C-alpha positions in Angstrom: 144.0 -24.4 95.0 142.9 -24.7 90.8 139.8 -25.5 89.2 140.5 -28.6 86.4 138.5 -30.9 86.4 138.9 -34.4 88.3 140.9 -37.2 87.0 140.3 -40.7 88.2 143.6 -41.7 87.6 145.1 -38.9 89.3 143.3 -40.7 93.2 145.2 -43.0 95.2 143.9 -46.5 93.4 141.8 -49.1 95.1 143.0 -52.9 96.0 140.7 -55.7 95.8 141.0 -55.8 99.3 141.0 -52.0 100.2 138.0 -52.3 97.7 136.5 -55.1 99.7 137.4 -53.8 103.0 135.4 -50.6 102.0 132.1 -52.6 100.8 132.5 -54.7 104.3 132.4 -52.0 106.9 128.7 -49.9 105.6 127.3 -53.6 104.8 127.8 -54.9 108.6 126.5 -51.6 110.1 123.3 -52.3 107.4 123.6 -55.7 109.0 123.9 -54.8 112.3 121.4 -51.6 112.2 118.7 -53.9 109.6 118.7 -57.8 111.1 119.4 -57.0 115.0 118.1 -53.6 116.0 115.3 -52.7 113.9 113.5 -57.1 114.9 114.4 -55.8 118.8 112.3 -52.3 118.4 109.4 -54.8 116.3 109.0 -57.4 118.7 109.0 -54.7 121.5 106.1 -53.1 120.5 106.9 -50.7 117.5 105.3 -50.4 114.1 107.9 -52.5 111.4 107.5 -49.3 109.2 107.9 -46.7 111.9 111.1 -48.6 113.5 112.8 -49.5 109.7 112.8 -45.5 108.7 114.2 -44.3 111.8 116.7 -46.5 112.4 118.3 -45.9 108.4 118.0 -42.2 108.7 119.9 -42.6 111.6 122.2 -45.6 109.7 122.2 -43.4 106.9 122.8 -40.0 108.7 126.3 -41.5 109.4 127.2 -42.9 105.7 126.9 -39.2 104.5 129.0 -37.8 107.3 131.3 -40.8 106.7 131.1 -40.2 102.6 131.6 -36.4 102.9 134.7 -36.4 105.2 136.4 -39.2 102.1 135.3 -36.7 99.6 136.9 -33.7 101.7 139.9 -35.5 101.9 140.6 -36.7 98.9 140.2 -33.4 97.3 142.3 -31.7 99.9 145.1 -34.1 98.5 144.6 -33.3 94.7 144.0 -30.1 94.8 140.7 -30.1 93.6 136.8 -28.4 94.8 134.7 -30.6 96.4 131.8 -30.7 94.1 134.8 -31.3 91.3 135.6 -34.7 93.5 132.0 -35.0 94.0 132.0 -35.7 90.1 128.8 -32.7 89.6 130.6 -32.8 85.8 127.9 -30.5 83.6 126.6 -33.1 80.8 125.7 -31.4 77.6 122.1 -31.7 76.6 123.1 -34.9 74.3 124.8 -36.3 76.8 122.1 -36.2 79.5 119.3 -37.2 76.3 121.8 -40.4 76.2 121.9 -41.6 79.6 118.7 -40.5 80.8 117.8 -42.7 77.0 120.0 -45.5 78.7 118.6 -45.0 82.1 114.4 -45.7 80.7 116.1 -49.2 79.9 117.2 -50.0 82.9 113.8 -49.7 84.4 112.8 -51.5 81.3 114.7 -54.1 82.4 114.2 -53.5 86.8 111.4 -54.1 86.0 111.6 -56.9 84.1 113.9 -58.8 86.7 110.5 -58.6 89.4 109.2 -62.0 88.6 113.4 -64.0 88.3 113.4 -62.3 92.1 110.4 -63.8 93.2 111.9 -67.1 91.3 115.1 -66.5 93.1 113.3 -66.2 96.6 111.4 -69.5 96.1 114.3 -71.2 94.3 116.6 -70.7 97.1 113.9 -70.7 99.9 114.0 -67.4 101.2 112.3 -66.1 104.5 112.0 -62.1 104.5 111.5 -61.2 108.1 108.6 -59.4 108.8 109.8 -57.4 111.2 110.9 -55.8 107.2 108.0 -52.6 105.8 106.1 -53.8 103.3 107.6 -52.3 100.1 110.6 -54.0 101.2 108.8 -57.7 100.3 108.1 -58.8 96.7 105.8 -61.2 97.1 103.5 -58.3 98.7 100.9 -57.0 96.5 100.2 -53.9 98.5 96.6 -53.4 96.1 95.0 -56.7 97.5 97.0 -56.7 100.8 94.7 -55.5 103.9 96.1 -53.3 105.4 97.0 -54.8 109.1 99.1 -56.8 107.0 101.0 -54.3 105.3 101.5 -52.2 108.6 100.9 -53.9 112.0 101.1 -52.4 114.6 99.9 -48.7 113.2 97.0 -47.6 110.5 98.2 -46.7 107.8 95.3 -44.9 106.0 95.2 -41.3 107.7 99.2 -41.6 108.5 100.3 -38.7 107.1 103.6 -38.0 109.0 104.6 -40.8 107.2 105.4 -38.9 104.6 107.7 -36.4 105.0 109.5 -39.7 107.1 110.2 -40.9 104.3 111.1 -38.8 101.9 113.9 -38.1 104.6 115.1 -41.7 104.5 114.1 -41.8 100.3 116.9 -38.8 99.7 119.7 -40.0 102.2 120.0 -43.6 101.0 120.1 -42.0 97.1 122.7 -39.2 98.6 124.5 -42.5 100.5 124.9 -45.2 97.5 125.7 -42.1 95.3 127.8 -40.5 97.1 130.2 -43.4 99.3 129.8 -46.1 96.3 130.1 -43.3 92.9 131.1 -40.8 93.9 134.1 -41.5 96.1 134.3 -45.4 95.3 134.3 -45.7 92.4 136.8 -43.7 90.4 138.7 -45.2 92.8 138.4 -48.6 90.7 139.8 -46.8 87.6 143.1 -48.6 86.9 140.5 -51.7 87.0 139.1 -50.5 83.5 135.7 -51.9 82.6 136.1 -54.1 85.6 136.4 -50.9 87.7 132.1 -50.7 87.2 131.1 -54.2 87.3 133.0 -54.7 90.2 131.2 -51.5 91.5 128.1 -53.0 90.7 128.1 -56.4 91.9 129.8 -54.9 95.0 126.7 -52.6 95.4 123.9 -55.4 95.6 126.3 -57.5 98.1 126.2 -54.7 100.1 122.9 -55.0 100.5 123.3 -58.2 102.5 120.5 -57.5 104.9 118.0 -57.5 101.9 119.5 -60.3 100.3 116.4 -61.5 98.6 115.8 -58.9 96.4 120.0 -59.3 95.1 118.7 -59.6 91.4 117.1 -56.8 91.2 119.6 -54.7 92.9 122.5 -56.5 91.0 120.4 -54.2 87.7 120.6 -51.4 89.7 124.1 -51.7 90.7 125.5 -53.0 87.2 123.3 -50.1 85.8 124.2 -47.0 87.3 127.9 -47.7 88.1 127.8 -47.9 83.7 126.5 -44.7 83.8 128.6 -43.3 86.8 131.9 -44.8 84.0 130.2 -43.0 81.3 129.6 -39.9 82.1 131.9 -39.5 84.4 129.5 -37.5 86.3 126.8 -38.2 89.2 124.3 -36.3 88.1 122.6 -38.6 85.7 122.4 -41.0 88.2 121.0 -39.4 90.7 118.3 -38.0 88.6 117.8 -41.4 87.6 117.9 -42.8 91.5 115.9 -39.8 92.6 112.8 -41.2 90.2 112.5 -44.3 90.7 113.7 -44.5 94.0 111.9 -42.1 95.5 109.2 -40.5 93.4 107.8 -43.6 92.1 108.3 -45.0 96.3 106.2 -41.3 98.3 103.4 -41.5 94.7 103.0 -45.1 95.8 103.2 -44.9 99.3 100.9 -41.9 99.0 98.6 -43.4 97.8 98.4 -46.2 100.6 97.5 -43.7 102.8 96.0 -41.1 101.3 93.1 -44.2 100.4 
């Protein structure tokens, strides 16, 4: 096995039909889990936040196993190390600074899409299912909403066991999105040039069909991460940004509610 860096052009490229299939399969699994299985358990008496986390952890474990299998198979075909095919390319300090600064700009842009997302919800009269956890509902302000509405069936204040569950769920979610959608899939769109990362970002947003009401925010996030990954050729900047934006901030917010 050689030690050459992973060349995106050398991996098998996906046709447009294959791209659609590659996004539809995980989207259908997630939709089934969160829009069919989740309401079944919630209607059976399970607290929405716990049911969502447990179902999500199971689905994301399956996704991660699938992503690692696909990347490992590709690495064997290319005769490179697994970590190379995972796009764990080292970056210089200068490049780190550039991509992190771009990430800060992306976060500001994401914050500004909150009003757009609300307009999107009201404009299309989208109904956010009551079996979804409060942190997926932009119409709810956790600071001014009664705890019984935030977490029906479970008193969130003092429920410290939610924190490790949330941490596992979010970490698995980040690994899934960075390993499958970025590390495995995006190099296979290299033949499309700039259209490759644009397609990746848009289809990434559409993958979240189970939470369509967040589409404007997801498009901005998907395009931002896909662009950074395309330019850096490394999963590290998007992983770090994803970790901060989708892990640390969420964990801190939920912890504050739990501690009270």
